[in-house]
N, C-alpha and C positions, 0 to 999 in steps of 0.2 A: 598364317596359313587364311587365304582370302574364305570368306563364307560363301555358301552357295549363290545368294543373289548379287555376290560382286563379280560372278564368272557369267553371267547371262548378255542377251544382245544389247542391253540398253546399257549396263554398265561400259562393256567394252564399247561401243559406239562414242559415249560420252569419253572415257580415255583417249579415244582416238582423236576427236574432236578438239579435245582441249593439250592434245600434243600437238595437233597440227597450228594451235594459237599460241600455244609456248614458243615453237619454234619461230614465228612471224615476230613474235614480241621480241626474240632475241636479238632478230636481223634488224640492223640500224637502218638497211636500205629500205625495208618495207614501211610504209607510212601507217601510222597509227589508228586512222579512220579507214584505212582499208583491209586491215585483218581479217581473217575470216570471223565469223559469227556464229555462237550456237544458242538459241533461244530454246530453253528446255524448262517444263514444268518439274521437273526433278525425277519425273516416273515416266514409264511408255505410255502415249497417249494413243486415244483410236485414230489419230491422223498425225503423219509427219510430212515433209515437204520438204524438196530439195530445191534451191533458187540458184541458179548459176546466171550471172551476169554478163555484160557485152562484153566486146572486144576495145578496150583502152578506156574499161571502167574497172570498178572494185565492188566488194561486196556492200558498200554503203548504199549502191546505186538500188538495192532492193530495202534501207531501211523501214521506209513507213510500210511496204506491204508486209515487210516478215512482221513488223510490229500487230498490224491488222490481223496477220494469222494468228501470231501468238495469242493474241486476245479469244479469237476464234476457238481455242482448244488446241492449235497444233503446236507440237515441237517441230524446230525449222532449222535447217543447217544451210549455211550461207559460206562457201567456201571461197578463198581467192583463185582465181586463175593463173597457173605459171606465168611467171614474166610481167604481171598486172600489180599494179599499187606500189610501185616502186619509185626511187628517188633517179633509178637510172632510165635516161628516156628514151635508150634503144632495147632495155630489156625484153619487151613485147617483139621484136621483131628478129629474136634468137629462138624462140618456141618451135617445137617440133610437133608434129602429127601427133606421135607417138605420146610425147609429154600432155598434150590437150585430153586424148584418149585416158591415158593412166588417171588423171585429174579428174576425170567425171566419172569415170568406174569406181574409184577410189571413193569419191566424194557420195554416190551411191551407196555403197556399202556403209557408210556411216550412216546414211539417212534411214536405210532398212533396220536399223536397230533401235530406231526412235521412236518408232510406233507401229500399230498393226498394220495399216495400209498407207503405202507411200506413194508418192507421185512427185513428179517434176516441173519446175515454171522455169521456161530459159527466155533471155530476150537477145534480138540479134544474133549474134554468134553463139551466144548460149542455148538460144534455142536451137542453134546448129548440132551442139553437143545433146542437147535436153533429147533431140531426134534420135542420135546416134545411140543413144542408151537405150530409148525404146526399141530401134533395130536389133540391136546385138543382145539385149536383155528385157526383153520386153515381159516377159512371166513376171517379173520384178515390180515392174512399173504399172499401176492402177489407172493414174490420172495425168493429163497431159495438158498445159497449157504452153503457148508458143505467142510470145510477142514482138511482132516485125520480125519473124524470122528471118535468116539469110541463107538463103538457097542459089542465090545468084546476084550480081549486080544489077542496077535497074538498067534496063536497055537503053536510057540516055547516058548512061555511063561509060559503057562498055558496050559495043555491038555484039551481039548474041554470037555470030560466027568467028567471034575471038577470045572467048572464053575460055573453051578447051585448050587452044594452043597456048594461051597466055598462063593457063592453068599449071599445065606440063613445064613450060618454060620457067618461070618463077619459082615452082614447088621444086624443081630439082635442080637449082640453082644455076640455070644453064642462062639468065638472065641478071646482072646485079639489079638488087633491090632496088626499089623506087618507092618513096615517101608522097603521096598525094595532098592536095590541098586540104584534106582534113586529117591530115597527119598519119594517113593509113600505111603500112608498109604492105606493098603489094605481094610479099612473101609471104608474109603470115595470112593476109586474104585467103592467097590460092591453098595455103594450108585447112584452113576450117572449110575452105570448098572442097578441099579433097574428101576430107571427114564427112561433109554432106552427100558427096557423092557412093558412097562405101555402103552400100546397100546388100545384106545376105540376100540368100535366096532360097526358099521363100523368106518373108518378113515375118521376125517373131513380134507378134504383138497381141498374143491370146489373153494374156493379162489386164488390158487395158479396157476400163468402164467408162471412159470421159475423154474426149479429146476437144480441145479449144485453139482457137488461133485471134488475134486480133492484128489487123494491120490501119494503118492511116490512110488515107485519102493524099496525104501531102508528101509522104515519103519517097524521096528522091534517092535512096541509098539501095535499096533491095529489091529485087524481082517480085512486086506485089502476086502475081499471075502466080508463080512459083511458092510463093509465101502460102497459099491456100490450096495449092494442089497435091504439095506433099503430106501435109498433115490429112488430107483428104483421103490422100492412099492408106494410111495408117489406121485412119477410122476405116474405113472399107474393109482392112484387112484384120480388124479388131470387132467387124460386126457390130458397129457403133456409128450414130451419129456424129458428122464432124458440126460442131458450132461454131460460125465464125462471126465475125463482127470487125465491120471496117469504120473506123473513128472517122467521122466528117471533116471537112476541111474547115468547118466554123468552128472546132475546137483548136485551131492554130498549134496542133501537135503534128512534129515530124517523125523522123525515124527513130528516136528516142520516146517511147510512147510512156516512158516512168519519168520525164522531165517535168513534173507537176508542182514544183515548189512554188509557194506564193499563191496557186491559183485557187478560187473558191469552190472550185470543184473539184480539186483532189481527192476530197474524200469518196465521191457519187463514183469516180471514174474509177478508183481502186476498188470499191465495192463492185464496180461492171465485172473488174477482171478475176475477183474470188468467187462469184457467183458463176461464171463461165467455167472458172477451173471445179468448182464444186458440181457440176452439172445443172444448174437451176434451171427450169423453164422460162 
């Protein structure tokens, strides 16, 4: 018989996280470095965080930030998105919008059991899913940080007038999938965009205490105007001020604002991200 302590939210969350990791460990197609990660202090903490990686990346994208947060007292859950981190080159081409939203919602369920206050940090397409969580489960999310959020392609990549018809055609399989020069499946990109456009009315974000966004002046992948406008709407709905930072071109960071390996200022940039997430002035 389990003790009372074994039936609480924290043990249940840890069991769920370990079950995910065990299943990934047993799957030879999933790269070991791309398995989901749980960073726990062994008991519920005052603050827990869910970290959502970008398209064509994996949980390892968050390694250094997750370690920094854990050192500050956070319990952290860094799950692997469907179809990502595998040896199957086309696995990300087959994922569906339902798989992505189910993954995000299940990941939040685990994170909610890890601490008293739960927030979400996402990058690029992971930020798309983080925003979806706030819109659909905003009562559960207290803090939100979006890095290079993907709410639309950069105008130089796809003319604005074509985004909606291409979203429909690729999203419904009416056009054969095409892979662009960056290796992006246009069908999969359209599914992330479809999620970005799913907006309940009214938006549910009453629980938010902090909203922040970081973009890069050199980002040529996402629409940086939308990247700031959408979290601004979330902040307004929650009655909080949006904290927004544009990384200058002198930093030479492009779309992947977590690409900090080997940089002397990596710790300083990660500290900026965490301070924005925590709502520091």
